[in-house]
C-alpha positions in Angstrom: -24.6 16.7 -19.0 -23.8 13.0 -19.3 -26.4 10.6 -20.4 -27.5 7.8 -18.0 -26.4 4.3 -19.0 -29.0 1.6 -19.8 -29.1 -1.5 -17.7 -29.1 -5.2 -18.8 -32.5 -6.9 -18.7 -33.0 -10.7 -18.7 -34.9 -11.2 -22.0 -36.2 -14.5 -20.8 -38.4 -12.7 -18.3 -41.6 -12.6 -20.3 -44.1 -11.7 -17.6 -44.6 -8.4 -19.2 -44.2 -7.1 -22.8 -43.4 -3.5 -23.6 -44.4 -2.4 -27.0 -43.5 1.0 -28.4 -46.4 2.6 -30.2 -46.5 5.5 -32.6 -46.9 8.7 -30.6 -49.8 9.7 -32.9 -51.8 6.8 -31.4 -51.8 8.6 -28.0 -54.3 11.2 -29.2 -57.1 8.6 -29.2 -57.1 8.9 -25.4 -58.5 12.3 -24.2 -56.0 12.6 -21.3 -53.1 11.9 -23.6 -54.4 14.3 -26.2 -54.7 17.0 -23.6 -51.1 16.4 -22.4 -49.7 16.4 -25.9 -51.6 19.5 -26.9 -50.3 21.4 -23.9 -46.8 20.0 -24.4 -46.7 21.1 -28.0 -48.1 24.6 -27.2 -45.6 25.1 -24.3 -42.6 24.0 -26.4 -42.7 27.3 -28.4 -40.1 26.2 -30.9 -37.9 24.5 -28.3 -37.1 20.7 -28.2 -39.2 20.5 -25.0 -41.1 22.7 -22.6 -40.0 23.2 -18.9 -42.0 22.0 -16.0 -42.5 25.6 -14.9 -44.4 26.2 -18.2 -47.3 24.2 -16.9 -50.0 25.5 -14.7 -51.4 22.8 -12.4 -54.9 24.1 -13.2 -54.4 23.2 -16.9 -53.5 19.7 -15.8 -56.3 19.2 -13.3 -58.3 16.8 -15.5 -55.3 14.4 -15.7 -53.7 14.9 -12.2 -54.9 11.5 -10.8 -53.1 9.8 -13.7 -50.1 12.1 -13.9 -46.6 11.2 -12.8 -43.4 13.4 -12.8 -40.0 11.7 -12.9 -36.9 13.7 -12.1 -33.6 13.2 -13.8 -30.9 13.0 -11.1 -27.3 13.6 -12.2 -25.2 12.5 -9.3 -25.5 9.6 -8.8 -27.4 9.0 -12.1 -31.0 8.1 -11.3 -34.6 8.7 -12.4 -36.7 9.4 -9.3 -40.4 9.9 -8.9 -41.1 13.5 -8.0 -44.9 13.2 -8.0 -47.3 10.4 -8.6 -51.0 10.9 -9.0 -53.5 9.1 -6.8 -54.4 6.5 -9.4 -50.8 5.4 -9.6 -50.6 4.9 -5.8 -54.0 3.2 -5.8 -53.0 0.9 -8.6 -49.6 -0.1 -7.2 -50.6 -0.1 -3.6 -47.5 1.9 -2.6 -46.4 5.5 -2.7 -43.6 5.8 -5.3 -42.9 9.5 -4.8 -39.2 9.9 -3.8 -38.2 6.5 -5.0 -36.1 5.4 -7.9 -37.7 3.8 -10.9 -35.4 0.9 -10.3 -37.3 0.2 -7.1 -40.5 -0.6 -9.0 -42.2 -4.0 -8.5 -42.1 -6.1 -10.5 -38.4 -5.4 -11.1 -38.7 -5.9 -14.9 -41.0 -2.8 -15.1 -38.4 -0.6 -13.4 -35.5 -1.9 -15.5 -37.4 -1.4 -18.7 -38.6 2.1 -17.6 -35.0 3.0 -16.8 -33.8 2.0 -20.3 -36.7 3.8 -22.0 -35.9 7.0 -20.0 -32.2 6.7 -21.0 -33.3 6.6 -24.6 -35.7 9.5 -24.1 -32.9 11.5 -22.5 -30.7 11.0 -25.6 -33.4 11.4 -28.2 -35.5 14.2 -26.5 -38.7 12.8 -27.9 -42.0 11.6 -26.5 -42.8 7.9 -26.0 -46.0 6.0 -26.1 -45.8 2.5 -24.7 -48.2 -0.3 -24.2 -47.4 -2.7 -21.3 -49.1 -6.1 -21.6 -49.1 -8.4 -18.6 -50.8 -11.7 -17.6 -52.9 -11.7 -14.5 -52.5 -14.6 -12.0 -55.8 -15.9 -13.3 -54.2 -16.2 -16.8 -56.1 -13.3 -18.2 -54.2 -10.9 -20.4 -54.4 -7.2 -19.8 -52.6 -4.0 -20.8 -52.2 -0.3 -20.1 -50.5 2.5 -21.9 -48.3 5.3 -20.8 -47.4 8.5 -22.6 -44.0 10.0 -21.6 -43.2 13.6 -22.5 -39.7 15.1 -21.9 -39.4 18.4 -20.0 -36.3 20.6 -19.7 -35.7 23.8 -17.8 -33.5 25.1 -20.7 -35.8 23.7 -23.4 -33.1 21.4 -24.6 -31.8 19.1 -21.8 -34.3 16.7 -20.3 -34.4 17.1 -16.5 -37.9 15.7 -15.9 -40.5 13.5 -17.6 -44.2 14.0 -17.5 -46.1 10.7 -17.7 -49.8 10.2 -18.3 -51.2 6.7 -17.7 -54.2 5.1 -19.5 -55.5 2.0 -17.7 -58.5 1.6 -20.0 -60.8 -1.1 -18.6 -58.0 -3.1 -17.0 -57.8 -1.2 -13.7 -59.3 -3.9 -11.4 -57.1 -6.7 -12.8 -54.0 -4.5 -12.9 -54.5 -3.8 -9.1 -54.5 -7.5 -8.5 -51.4 -8.0 -10.8 -49.4 -5.4 -8.8 -50.7 -6.7 -5.5 -49.5 -10.2 -6.5 -46.1 -8.8 -7.6 -45.6 -7.2 -4.2 -46.4 -10.5 -2.5 -49.8 -9.3 -1.3 -51.9 -11.8 -3.2 -50.5 -14.9 -1.5 
């Protein structure tokens, strides 16, 4: 399996900042803790569990905030396989079936692509804080936990994402609406 290649990002585009956090910090959020605990238990000595190892009933408490991203080999892509209802409500569009490179704002998709390329090589989880500025000038942030999944327990073929919007959800909706051109 060939690794996907990172893309170039214009570092002058500072509308959003992406900060990698220590994975241990994710356990402070109950949804992230549940996902990590299940992921660790399902690994069973492997580098990562398979998607098939998870029962949707176990994931029920986090389903609205859960996203699955599939690793596509030819042509190389990372494509949304499933997006929970909160993701659709937040972004105002259905991302299921779309490439991460189609995300709006574009910087989010490019950064996600590069993070997933790194995850594919390193086979380790990621916890990221995304900080943005609302059109009102108010800063806000949200966090995402990304857990690699692999049918063979070694090669990442999917990513499970749990989103933590904290108390920023209303402002984040406005931010993504403005990014799509809906707030004009």
